[in-house]
N, C-alpha and C positions, 0 to 999 in steps of 0.2 A: 677496968681496962688498963693495961700496962703500957700504953702508948700515948705520947703527947704529940700534938700537931702545932706548929707555929707557922705563921704565914708572913712572908716579907715580900712586899712589892708584887703580890700575886703569885709568888712561887711557894709551893708547899715545901716546908723544911720539916723533916721528920726526926724526932728525938725518940730513940728506942729504948725500951726496957724489956721488950719481948720480940722474938723473931717471927711470930706468927701473925697473920692478917686474916680477917674473915673473908671467906670466898664470896665472889659476886653471885654465883649461881649455886643454889642449894635446893634439895628436895624437901628439907625440913628446916624449921627455924625455931629458936627458943622464944616462946611467948608466955609470959607469966609463969615461967618455970616448967612449961610443958615442952619437952624436947622431942616429942613424937608427933606434934601437930603438923599435918601436911600443909605445905605452902606452894605457891606458884614457883615454877622452876627458876624464874628470875626474881631474885631477892631485891626488894625495894631499898635503895640506899639513901641515907640522909644526905643533905647538901655537902657536908664536910667529907663525904666518902666517894667523891667523884673518881672516875677512872684516872689512873696516874700514868703519865708518859715520861719515861726516862730519856733524857737527851744526852748522848755521848759524843764528844768531840774534843779536840784540843781547844784550849780556852782562848788564847790570845789571837791566833791567826784566823779564827772563825768567830770572833765576837759578834759581828753583824749577823752572821748566819744563825747564831744561837738566839739572838733577839728575834729573828724571823721565825725560828722554830717555836719559840715561846708564844709568839703572837698567833701562830697557826693553831697550836694546841688550845690556847684560851678561846679562840674564835669558836671552837666546837664545844666549849664549856667543859673541857677536860682540865686536869691539873698537871702542869709541867713540873717535873722533878729534875733539878739541875744542880750539878756540883760546881759551885762558883768559888772564886778566890776569896780568901778571908779566913780568919781564925776559927777553928773548930776544936771542941774538947775531945775529939776522937781521932785516932790515926786515919789517914786518908783512905787506905784500902778498906778498913772497917766501915767507914762512912759510905763509900759508894756501893759496897756490898749490901749494906742495910737499905740504902735507897733503892737498889735494884730489886731486892727481895720483896719490897712493898709495891713495886710498880707492875703494871699490867702490859704495857707496850714498850718496846725498845726502839729508839731512833738513833742511828749512827750516821754522823756527818764527817766526811773525811776530805782532806785536801793534800797537804804536802808534808806535814810533820807527823812522826810516829809517836812522839811523846817520850817522857822520861822513864828509864828503867831503874827501879830501886836496886841497891847492891845485892840483895838476896832474892831478886826476881830475875827470871829469864825473858819476860815480856813486859811491855809498858802497861801502865794503868789503862790506856786506851784499848789495847787488845784484851786485857783482862776483863774489862767491862763487857766487851762483846761476848767473850766465852762464858762469863757468869750469867749472861742473859738466858742461856739455855734454850728452852723450848718456847719462850715468850714470842709473840708475834714481833717480827723485826722489819723495820723500814730503813733501807740503806740508801744514802745519797753521797755522791762523789763529785767534788767540785773540779771543773776543768776550765782552762788548761792548767796543768801542774808541771811546769818545766823543771822544778827543783824538788820533786817528790823524793822523799828519803827511801832508800832501798827496802828497809824493813816494813814500811807502810805499803809499798808495792807488793811485797810478799804476802802481807796480811790481806790486802784486797783480793789477791789471786785466790787465797784460801776461802774468803767470803764468797767469791763467785763460784768456787767449787762446791759450796754448801747448797747449791741450787736455790739460792735466794734471789728474788727480784731486786734490782737496784736501778737507780736513775742517776744520770749526770745532770749537773746544773752549772750555770755560770754566775748568776746573780742571786742576792738574797731574796729578791721578789719572786724569782722563779722557784726558789726553794720553798718559800712560804706557800705558794699555790700548790706545789706538788705534795707537801705534807698535809695540807687541808684535804685535798682530794683522796690521798691514800689512807689517812686516818678514817675518813668517812666510809671508805670501802671496808676497812677492818671492822668498824662498828657494825656495818650492815651484815658482814659475814657472821659476826657474833650472834646476831638475832637468829640466823639460820642454823648455827652450830653452837648451842649453849655450852658454856664451860670453856670456850676458847680463850677468854680473857681472865680466867681464874688465876690468882697468884699461886705460885708454886715455890716450895723451898728450893734454894739454890745449892746444888751439891758442889763441894770443893773438889777440884781435880786432885787425884792421888799424888801425894808428894809435893803439892804446891804450897809454899810457905805463906804465912800471913805476915805481910810486910807493913811497917809503919808508913812507908810510901810518902808521896806528896802529889799535889795536882799535876796533871800533864799540861804544861804551858803551851 
């Protein structure tokens, strides 16, 4: 296995040497070298392979909300995957791209800040994370009121609404936590009825989009 897992304060930190992740649902599994032995459509996962939920937001203005999101994810015994401040041995964009590729559900939390745009990028890391999430199940939460919302974030939110995604407004961290718990439970129940919904997929890079060293979106 070319993947290492580290855990810090309950948050799964992923160190990658491979871009692939075993799928959650499979019709066959490798058992004692037998690649053709039929298995249940739901592959039984070991405790360290819980479903992973990527939390996307600006870091500083939504610190309390990120804590609430983490608590909601852990309440359901899922693994929060969070890009936090601190030294990392990888460029920022490579890091959140790797985190996203190994995650199964995307949570986006937005308020007033659009985030930093790297010199060779045309969008912020915040928007890049949303786009890289691709076809993963997405849960979107928008904090209000937002009297000083930056114009580029307003444009981004308008595009998200145009993607026919459901989204919710909230005002407090407690409201957010309750909403995330309820919505994650709904996603999990849908997965039981639609096997394969939460299978990890490789993230395609948008044509012409550069790979930037970037930095966290504060």
